[in-house]
TIPARO-598696 format. One record per residue (C-alpha): y, z, x; residue in one letter; residue number from 1. Coordinates in nm, 4 decimals. Layout:
node north Y&up Z&east X&residuo A&num NUM
...
// end
This chain:
node north 1.5230&up -1.9220&east -2.9689&residuo M&num 1
node north 1.5815&up -2.2801&east -2.8989&residuo P&num 2
node north 1.4932&up -2.4510&east -2.5884&residuo L&num 3
node north 1.8381&up -2.5715&east -2.4310&residuo L&num 4
node north 1.6690&up -2.8243&east -2.2152&residuo T&num 5
node north 1.3709&up -2.9129&east -2.0018&residuo S&num 6
node north 1.3423&up -3.0556&east -1.6736&residuo V&num 7
node north 0.9702&up -3.1226&east -1.6812&residuo W&num 8
node north 1.0428&up -3.5138&east -1.6024&residuo S&num 9
node north 1.3256&up -3.4522&east -1.3643&residuo H&num 10
node north 1.2680&up -3.6004&east -1.0078&residuo P&num 11
node north 1.3739&up -3.2813&east -0.8372&residuo D&num 12
node north 1.1088&up -3.0763&east -1.0516&residuo V&num 13
node north 0.8736&up -2.8655&east -0.8781&residuo H&num 14
node north 0.5328&up -2.9882&east -0.8094&residuo R&num 15
node north 0.3453&up -2.6640&east -0.8413&residuo F&num 16
node north 0.3576&up -2.3390&east -0.9862&residuo S&num 17
node north 0.7212&up -2.1903&east -0.9910&residuo V&num 18
node north 0.6936&up -1.8166&east -0.8613&residuo E&num 19
node north 1.0579&up -1.7131&east -0.8859&residuo T&num 20
node north 1.3697&up -1.7947&east -1.0686&residuo V&num 21
node north 1.7057&up -1.6079&east -1.0349&residuo Q&num 22
node north 2.0501&up -1.6660&east -1.1322&residuo W&num 23
node north 2.3404&up -1.6624&east -0.8704&residuo Y&num 24
node north 2.4482&up -1.3083&east -0.9039&residuo P&num 25
node north 2.8229&up -1.3706&east -0.9327&residuo H&num 26
node north 2.8149&up -1.6471&east -1.1979&residuo D&num 27
node north 2.6022&up -1.8625&east -1.3957&residuo T&num 28
node north 2.6925&up -2.1999&east -1.2323&residuo G&num 29
node north 2.4112&up -2.1822&east -1.0022&residuo M&num 30
node north 2.0453&up -2.0665&east -1.0044&residuo F&num 31
node north 1.7573&up -2.0653&east -0.7757&residuo T&num 32
node north 1.3672&up -2.1382&east -0.8034&residuo S&num 33
node north 1.0961&up -2.1320&east -0.5543&residuo S&num 34
node north 0.7439&up -2.2571&east -0.5598&residuo S&num 35
node north 0.3831&up -2.3033&east -0.4373&residuo F&num 36
node north 0.5160&up -2.6432&east -0.3295&residuo D&num 37
node north 0.6721&up -2.4651&east -0.0418&residuo K&num 38
node north 1.0356&up -2.5001&east -0.1476&residuo T&num 39
node north 1.3185&up -2.3185&east -0.2480&residuo L&num 40
node north 1.5583&up -2.5180&east -0.4611&residuo K&num 41
node north 1.9436&up -2.4276&east -0.5447&residuo I&num 42
node north 2.0382&up -2.5746&east -0.8819&residuo W&num 43
node north 2.3707&up -2.6905&east -1.0346&residuo D&num 44
node north 2.3536&up -2.5254&east -1.3908&residuo T&num 45
node north 2.6056&up -2.7847&east -1.5239&residuo Q&num 46
node north 2.4075&up -3.1065&east -1.4136&residuo T&num 47
node north 2.0562&up -2.9534&east -1.3500&residuo L&num 48
node north 2.0566&up -3.1386&east -1.0234&residuo Q&num 49
node north 1.9083&up -2.9589&east -0.6995&residuo A&num 50
node north 2.2266&up -2.9050&east -0.4897&residuo A&num 51
node north 2.0101&up -2.7934&east -0.1855&residuo D&num 52
node north 1.6684&up -2.7652&east -0.0907&residuo V&num 53
node north 1.5007&up -2.5345&east 0.1816&residuo F&num 54
node north 1.1667&up -2.6432&east 0.2973&residuo H&num 55
node north 0.8841&up -2.4024&east 0.4503&residuo F&num 56
node north 0.5630&up -2.4394&east 0.6209&residuo E&num 57
node north 0.3677&up -2.2492&east 0.3638&residuo G&num 58
node north 0.3425&up -2.1217&east 0.0075&residuo T&num 59
node north 0.6617&up -1.9500&east -0.1298&residuo V&num 60
node north 0.5664&up -1.6243&east -0.3175&residuo Y&num 61
node north 0.9221&up -1.4733&east -0.3610&residuo S&num 62
node north 1.2686&up -1.4992&east -0.3059&residuo H&num 63
node north 1.5937&up -1.2822&east -0.3800&residuo H&num 64
node north 1.9540&up -1.2864&east -0.3673&residuo M&num 65
node north 2.1562&up -0.9636&east -0.3176&residuo S&num 66
node north 2.3162&up -0.8478&east -0.6523&residuo P&num 67
node north 2.6009&up -0.6655&east -0.4506&residuo V&num 68
node north 2.6617&up -0.8701&east -0.1535&residuo A&num 69
node north 3.0251&up -0.9565&east -0.0673&residuo T&num 70
node north 3.0046&up -1.0432&east 0.2890&residuo K&num 71
node north 2.6895&up -1.2635&east 0.2995&residuo H&num 72
node north 2.5135&up -1.5388&east 0.1090&residuo C&num 73
node north 2.1477&up -1.4895&east 0.2353&residuo L&num 74
node north 1.8405&up -1.5577&east 0.0163&residuo I&num 75
node north 1.5453&up -1.3541&east 0.1431&residuo A&num 76
node north 1.2081&up -1.5559&east 0.1123&residuo V&num 77
node north 0.8657&up -1.4214&east 0.1487&residuo G&num 78
node north 0.5946&up -1.7030&east 0.2333&residuo T&num 79
node north 0.2517&up -1.7560&east 0.3290&residuo K&num 80
node north 0.3911&up -1.6821&east 0.7013&residuo S&num 81
node north 0.4099&up -1.3126&east 0.8213&residuo P&num 82
node north 0.7745&up -1.3875&east 0.8906&residuo Q&num 83
node north 1.0472&up -1.3070&east 0.6535&residuo V&num 84
node north 1.3023&up -1.5940&east 0.6179&residuo Q&num 85
node north 1.6623&up -1.5311&east 0.5539&residuo L&num 86
node north 1.8362&up -1.8782&east 0.4187&residuo C&num 87
node north 2.2110&up -1.8969&east 0.4040&residuo D&num 88
node north 2.3396&up -2.0805&east 0.1094&residuo L&num 89
node north 2.6811&up -2.1315&east 0.3264&residuo K&num 90
node north 2.5302&up -2.3184&east 0.6146&residuo S&num 91
node north 2.2214&up -2.4523&east 0.3985&residuo G&num 92
node north 1.9862&up -2.3520&east 0.7072&residuo S&num 93
node north 1.7411&up -2.0645&east 0.7696&residuo C&num 94
node north 1.9710&up -1.8435&east 0.9668&residuo S&num 95
node north 1.7389&up -1.5480&east 1.0466&residuo H&num 96
node north 1.3872&up -1.4478&east 1.0709&residuo I&num 97
node north 1.2574&up -1.1001&east 1.0401&residuo L&num 98
node north 0.9321&up -1.0345&east 1.2345&residuo Q&num 99
node north 0.6999&up -0.7423&east 1.1829&residuo G&num 100
node north 0.4544&up -0.8070&east 0.9179&residuo H&num 101
node north 0.1007&up -0.9233&east 1.0088&residuo R&num 102
node north 0.0037&up -1.1387&east 0.7163&residuo Q&num 103
node north 0.1870&up -1.3165&east 0.4113&residuo E&num 104
node north 0.4868&up -1.1627&east 0.2452&residuo V&num 105
node north 0.4298&up -1.1301&east -0.1238&residuo L&num 106
node north 0.7450&up -0.9561&east -0.2263&residuo A&num 107
node north 1.1145&up -0.9263&east -0.1112&residuo V&num 108
node north 1.4092&up -0.7244&east -0.2732&residuo S&num 109
node north 1.7488&up -0.6559&east -0.1691&residuo W&num 110
node north 1.8969&up -0.3147&east -0.2277&residuo S&num 111
node north 2.1273&up -0.2776&east -0.5019&residuo P&num 112
node north 2.3055&up -0.0184&east -0.3098&residuo R&num 113
node north 2.3392&up -0.1555&east 0.0456&residuo H&num 114
node north 2.4109&up -0.5358&east 0.0868&residuo E&num 115
node north 2.2393&up -0.5590&east 0.4193&residuo Y&num 116
node north 1.9391&up -0.3520&east 0.3303&residuo V&num 117
node north 1.6285&up -0.5545&east 0.2443&residuo L&num 118
node north 1.2558&up -0.4425&east 0.1150&residuo A&num 119
node north 0.9610&up -0.6468&east 0.1984&residuo T&num 120
node north 0.6008&up -0.6383&east 0.0994&residuo A&num 121
node north 0.3005&up -0.7897&east 0.2427&residuo S&num 122
node north -0.0821&up -0.8415&east 0.2360&residuo A&num 123
node north -0.1075&up -0.6229&east 0.5583&residuo D&num 124
node north -0.0813&up -0.3249&east 0.3206&residuo N&num 125
node north 0.2836&up -0.2580&east 0.4454&residuo R&num 126
node north 0.6286&up -0.2122&east 0.2950&residuo V&num 127
node north 0.9260&up -0.2548&east 0.5432&residuo K&num 128
node north 1.2951&up -0.1643&east 0.5150&residuo L&num 129
node north 1.5207&up -0.3782&east 0.7347&residuo W&num 130
node north 1.8932&up -0.3857&east 0.7919&residuo D&num 131
node north 1.9440&up -0.7671&east 0.8400&residuo V&num 132
node north 2.2032&up -0.6941&east 1.0834&residuo R&num 133
node north 2.0022&up -0.5322&east 1.3472&residuo R&num 134
node north 1.8107&up -0.7520&east 1.5918&residuo A&num 135
node north 1.5699&up -0.4484&east 1.6955&residuo S&num 136
node north 1.3225&up -0.4756&east 1.4061&residuo G&num 137
node north 1.2884&up -0.3171&east 1.0780&residuo C&num 138
node north 1.4355&up 0.0388&east 0.9873&residuo L&num 139
node north 1.1207&up 0.1881&east 0.8840&residuo T&num 140
node north 0.7519&up 0.0976&east 0.7508&residuo T&num 141
node north 0.6793&up 0.3103&east 0.4662&residuo L&num 142
node north 0.3809&up 0.5627&east 0.4819&residuo D&num 143
node north 0.1952&up 0.6651&east 0.1914&residuo Q&num 144
node north 0.0850&up 0.9884&east 0.3901&residuo H&num 145
node north 0.4387&up 1.0817&east 0.4681&residuo N&num 146
node north 0.3192&up 1.1231&east 0.8430&residuo G&num 147
node north 0.0706&up 1.3686&east 0.7601&residuo E&num 148
node north -0.2558&up 1.1697&east 0.8261&residuo K&num 149
node north -0.1795&up 1.0242&east 1.1819&residuo S&num 150
node north 0.1212&up 1.2299&east 1.3264&residuo K&num 151
node north 0.0289&up 1.1310&east 1.6943&residuo A&num 152
node north 0.0006&up 0.7580&east 1.5962&residuo S&num 153
node north 0.2781&up 0.5125&east 1.5989&residuo S&num 154
node north 0.4767&up 0.3811&east 1.2986&residuo E&num 155
node north 0.2773&up 0.0649&east 1.3399&residuo A&num 156
node north -0.0297&up 0.2216&east 1.1678&residuo A&num 157
node north 0.1660&up 0.3266&east 0.8600&residuo N&num 158
node north 0.0772&up 0.1680&east 0.5339&residuo T&num 159
node north 0.2090&up 0.1936&east 0.1861&residuo A&num 160
node north -0.0924&up 0.1078&east -0.0065&residuo H&num 161
node north -0.4923&up 0.0743&east 0.0556&residuo N&num 162
node north -0.4530&up -0.2912&east -0.0580&residuo G&num 163
node north -0.2151&up -0.5992&east -0.0587&residuo R&num 164
node north 0.1316&up -0.4704&east -0.1619&residuo V&num 165
node north 0.2414&up -0.7593&east -0.4020&residuo N&num 166
node north 0.5327&up -0.6021&east -0.5999&residuo G&num 167
node north 0.8806&up -0.4374&east -0.5240&residuo L&num 168
node north 1.1436&up -0.3098&east -0.7719&residuo C&num 169
node north 1.4380&up -0.0733&east -0.6868&residuo Y&num 170
node north 1.5802&up 0.1491&east -0.9339&residuo T&num 171
node north 1.9273&up 0.0560&east -1.0862&residuo H&num 172
node north 2.0913&up 0.3038&east -0.8572&residuo D&num 173
node north 1.9174&up 0.1857&east -0.5405&residuo G&num 174
node north 1.8056&up 0.5511&east -0.4393&residuo L&num 175
node north 1.4384&up 0.4876&east -0.5180&residuo H&num 176
node north 1.1928&up 0.1899&east -0.4634&residuo L&num 177
node north 0.8850&up 0.1303&east -0.6562&residuo L&num 178
node north 0.5952&up -0.0639&east -0.5010&residuo T&num 179
node north 0.2537&up -0.1710&east -0.6315&residuo I&num 180
node north -0.0558&up -0.2744&east -0.4637&residuo G&num 181
node north -0.4137&up -0.4108&east -0.5225&residuo T&num 182
node north -0.5217&up -0.0577&east -0.4696&residuo D&num 183
node north -0.4315&up -0.0177&east -0.8306&residuo D&num 184
node north -0.1618&up 0.2295&east -0.7313&residuo R&num 185
node north 0.2379&up 0.2374&east -0.7893&residuo M&num 186
node north 0.4260&up 0.4499&east -0.5760&residuo R&num 187
node north 0.7788&up 0.5705&east -0.5734&residuo L&num 188
node north 0.9866&up 0.5983&east -0.2506&residuo W&num 189
node north 1.2982&up 0.7615&east -0.1611&residuo N&num 190
node north 1.4772&up 0.4581&east -0.0351&residuo S&num 191
node north 1.7210&up 0.6594&east 0.2111&residuo S&num 192
node north 1.4523&up 0.8789&east 0.3919&residuo T&num 193
node north 1.1410&up 0.6487&east 0.3145&residuo G&num 194
node north 0.9514&up 0.9465&east 0.1749&residuo E&num 195
node north 0.6795&up 0.8836&east -0.0854&residuo N&num 196
node north 0.7651&up 1.0999&east -0.3781&residuo T&num 197
node north 0.4132&up 1.1427&east -0.4732&residuo L&num 198
node north 0.4582&up 1.0630&east -0.8510&residuo V&num 199
node north 0.1084&up 1.0014&east -0.9937&residuo N&num 200
node north 0.1135&up 0.7071&east -1.2191&residuo Y&num 201
node north -0.2579&up 0.7050&east -1.2603&residuo G&num 202
node north -0.4589&up 0.3628&east -1.2303&residuo K&num 203
node north -0.2320&up 0.0684&east -1.2388&residuo V&num 204
node north -0.4494&up -0.2254&east -1.2811&residuo C&num 205
node north -0.3452&up -0.4948&east -1.0417&residuo N&num 206
node north -0.5846&up -0.7936&east -0.9505&residuo E&num 207
node north -0.3039&up -1.0554&east -0.8718&residuo S&num 208
node north -0.3627&up -1.2655&east -0.5594&residuo R&num 209
node north 0.0210&up -1.3263&east -0.5646&residuo K&num 210
node north 0.3502&up -1.1527&east -0.6202&residuo G&num 211
node north 0.3593&up -0.9392&east -0.9218&residuo L&num 212
node north 0.7192&up -0.9058&east -1.0912&residuo K&num 213
node north 0.7797&up -0.5990&east -1.2644&residuo F&num 214
node north 1.1202&up -0.4187&east -1.3574&residuo T&num 215
node north 1.2904&up -0.1049&east -1.4195&residuo V&num 216
node north 1.5278&up 0.0055&east -1.7151&residuo S&num 217
node north 1.9043&up 0.0349&east -1.6736&residuo C&num 218
node north 2.1257&up 0.2804&east -1.8301&residuo G&num 219
node north 1.8468&up 0.5000&east -1.9840&residuo C&num 220
node north 1.7427&up 0.8477&east -1.9340&residuo N&num 221
node north 1.4667&up 0.8912&east -1.8602&residuo P&num 222
node north 1.4167&up 0.5679&east -1.6484&residuo E&num 223
node north 1.1398&up 0.3483&east -1.7338&residuo F&num 224
node north 0.9188&up 0.0886&east -1.5518&residuo A&num 225
node north 0.7668&up -0.2104&east -1.7089&residuo F&num 226
node north 0.4702&up -0.3332&east -1.5343&residuo V&num 227
node north 0.2312&up -0.6235&east -1.6111&residuo P&num 228
node north -0.1146&up -0.4606&east -1.6706&residuo Y&num 229
node north -0.3782&up -0.7423&east -1.7626&residuo G&num 230
node north -0.2680&up -0.8922&east -2.0908&residuo S&num 231
node north -0.0253&up -0.6039&east -2.1662&residuo T&num 232
node north 0.2979&up -0.4507&east -2.0250&residuo V&num 233
node north 0.2554&up -0.0770&east -1.9563&residuo A&num 234
node north 0.5496&up 0.1387&east -1.9911&residuo V&num 235
node north 0.5951&up 0.4469&east -1.7513&residuo Y&num 236
node north 0.8566&up 0.6911&east -1.6930&residuo T&num 237
node north 0.9636&up 0.6480&east -1.3465&residuo V&num 238
node north 1.0005&up 1.0012&east -1.2190&residuo F&num 239
node north 0.7168&up 1.1814&east -1.3934&residuo T&num 240
node north 0.4608&up 0.8963&east -1.3962&residuo G&num 241
node north 0.3833&up 0.9322&east -1.7723&residuo E&num 242
node north 0.2270&up 0.6151&east -1.9423&residuo L&num 243
node north 0.4488&up 0.5897&east -2.2661&residuo I&num 244
node north 0.2927&up 0.2920&east -2.4181&residuo T&num 245
node north 0.1292&up -0.0487&east -2.3782&residuo M&num 246
node north 0.2987&up -0.3502&east -2.4955&residuo L&num 247
node north 0.0531&up -0.5828&east -2.6623&residuo R&num 248
node north 0.1123&up -0.9457&east -2.7852&residuo G&num 249
node north 0.0109&up -1.1875&east -2.4917&residuo H&num 250
node north -0.3390&up -1.3423&east -2.5026&residuo Y&num 251
node north -0.3977&up -1.3687&east -2.1383&residuo S&num 252
node north -0.2908&up -1.2157&east -1.7954&residuo T&num 253
node north 0.1017&up -1.1117&east -1.7812&residuo V&num 254
node north 0.2507&up -1.2168&east -1.4565&residuo Y&num 255
node north 0.6087&up -1.1097&east -1.4747&residuo C&num 256
node north 0.8588&up -0.8974&east -1.6608&residuo C&num 257
node north 1.2600&up -0.8879&east -1.6692&residuo V&num 258
node north 1.5005&up -0.6854&east -1.8543&residuo L&num 259
node north 1.8292&up -0.7998&east -1.9988&residuo Q&num 260
node north 2.0296&up -0.4634&east -1.9566&residuo P&num 261
node north 2.3168&up -0.5352&east -2.1801&residuo N&num 262
node north 2.0919&up -0.5440&east -2.4859&residuo F&num 263
node north 1.7830&up -0.3390&east -2.3520&residuo Q&num 264
node north 1.5660&up -0.6604&east -2.4095&residuo E&num 265
node north 1.2406&up -0.7138&east -2.2157&residuo L&num 266
node north 1.0914&up -1.0554&east -2.1482&residuo Y&num 267
node north 0.7503&up -1.1013&east -2.0194&residuo S&num 268
node north 0.5795&up -1.4162&east -1.9156&residuo G&num 269
node north 0.1908&up -1.4839&east -1.9476&residuo S&num 270
node north -0.0753&up -1.7077&east -1.8501&residuo K&num 271
node north -0.1000&up -1.7879&east -2.2096&residuo D&num 272
node north 0.2115&up -2.0022&east -2.1558&residuo C&num 273
node north 0.4210&up -1.7746&east -2.3711&residuo N&num 274
node north 0.7441&up -1.5808&east -2.3061&residuo I&num 275
node north 0.7761&up -1.2769&east -2.5372&residuo L&num 276
node north 1.0946&up -1.0956&east -2.6047&residuo A&num 277
node north 1.0594&up -0.7225&east -2.6823&residuo W&num 278
node north 1.3123&up -0.5166&east -2.8412&residuo I&num 279
node north 1.3450&up -0.1264&east -2.8835&residuo P&num 280
node north 1.3238&up -0.0117&east -3.2387&residuo S&num 281
node north 1.5770&up 0.2837&east -3.2163&residuo L&num 282
node north 1.5002&up 0.4369&east -3.5607&residuo R&num 283
node north 1.2461&up 0.3834&east -3.8237&residuo E&num 284
node north 1.3524&up 0.2167&east -4.1574&residuo S&num 285
node north 1.4758&up 0.4566&east -4.4425&residuo V&num 286
node north 1.3404&up 0.3984&east -4.7750&residuo P&num 287
node north 1.6058&up 0.2943&east -5.0221&residuo D&num 288
node north 1.5800&up 0.5996&east -5.2311&residuo D&num 289
node north 1.6170&up 0.8700&east -4.9497&residuo I&num 290
node north 1.9790&up 0.9116&east -4.8627&residuo P&num 291
node north 2.0119&up 0.8665&east -4.4740&residuo E&num 292
node north 2.2170&up 1.1768&east -4.4334&residuo K&num 293
node north 1.9458&up 1.4020&east -4.5645&residuo S&num 294
node north 1.7244&up 1.2875&east -4.2971&residuo L&num 295
node north 1.6909&up 1.5229&east -3.9831&residuo P&num 296
node north 1.8835&up 1.3766&east -3.6888&residuo Q&num 297
node north 1.6402&up 1.2776&east -3.3988&residuo Q&num 298
node north 1.7893&up 1.2905&east -3.0420&residuo H&num 299
node north 1.6228&up 1.0027&east -2.9007&residuo L&num 300
node north 1.6791&up 0.7870&east -2.6238&residuo N&num 301
node north 1.3424&up 0.6409&east -2.7477&residuo P&num 302
node north 1.4805&up 0.2993&east -2.6639&residuo A&num 303
node north 1.1293&up 0.2903&east -2.5135&residuo Y&num 304
node north 0.9406&up 0.5488&east -2.7036&residuo E&num 305
node north 0.6282&up 0.3706&east -2.8128&residuo D&num 306
node north 0.8621&up 0.1743&east -3.0649&residuo A&num 307
node north 0.8707&up -0.1637&east -2.8982&residuo W&num 308
node north 0.7881&up -0.4773&east -3.0754&residuo S&num 309
node north 0.8168&up -0.8411&east -3.0077&residuo S&num 310
node north 1.1197&up -1.0093&east -3.1585&residuo S&num 311
node north 0.8764&up -1.2432&east -3.3577&residuo E&num 312
node north 0.7987&up -0.9349&east -3.5669&residuo D&num 313
node north 1.1713&up -0.9184&east -3.6534&residuo E&num 314
node north 1.1860&up -1.2456&east -3.8063&residuo S&num 315
// end
């Protein structure tokens, strides 16, 4: 895949590690990037000029624009501060602050179902759901024990993990939310009720001190979660917790995964300075001397059934 252009020597380039990059959800004329240099930048795709820059007091770990919003242009930003910042593209200013976390905010994600609902994850072991129209605080703080451990205590005692929560991802329909923490656990939540569904994924190794970007399949049954796991990418079934396969190809720690849903292509980025493209092998090759019609038909959606390969293998 050819490199279209590089902004390495561009005057607007980030000075430190870039943590998140996202296309504007409604067209490709604009994209956003945020960095450890304490900035969020809005880029014009045609000119590769920074159209706007938001400055923060601390490191920026994550940002996200709603994929379904029609009535607002807010970018949620998680930083070194325990406050969640909401930046308005229309006004060019930080219009809202969400207060409730006690430590740095490592991941943010808008619901793909409700344009005003935001999920945030923090180093305080907590995951909070917000309706950003409300001034009275968060909707709920997710509780890994579903209220059983401390019924008499306040919601302030609720924790989603027994370690820093550094990854969030909604399922495509927005009905469920996946979270991952440094307690080496991944949890699946009902996004409407906030209930822990208690799906057991086993040990999900996570030693990252910053945000961990993972993703979920779109248009597949069953649904799959793709999670950085050391130098590999682990593939789990979302609703049963089964580990399907480990995608191996990187030489160092994998930091992020993203799915291109139209072609079911997975991209993974690593500390080894490589981006690998993974494609599902939907069926095995047929020897030339065996008529294809004579082979038994398999009812697969094994788009992800231990049949993934790096696109480099296809060349």
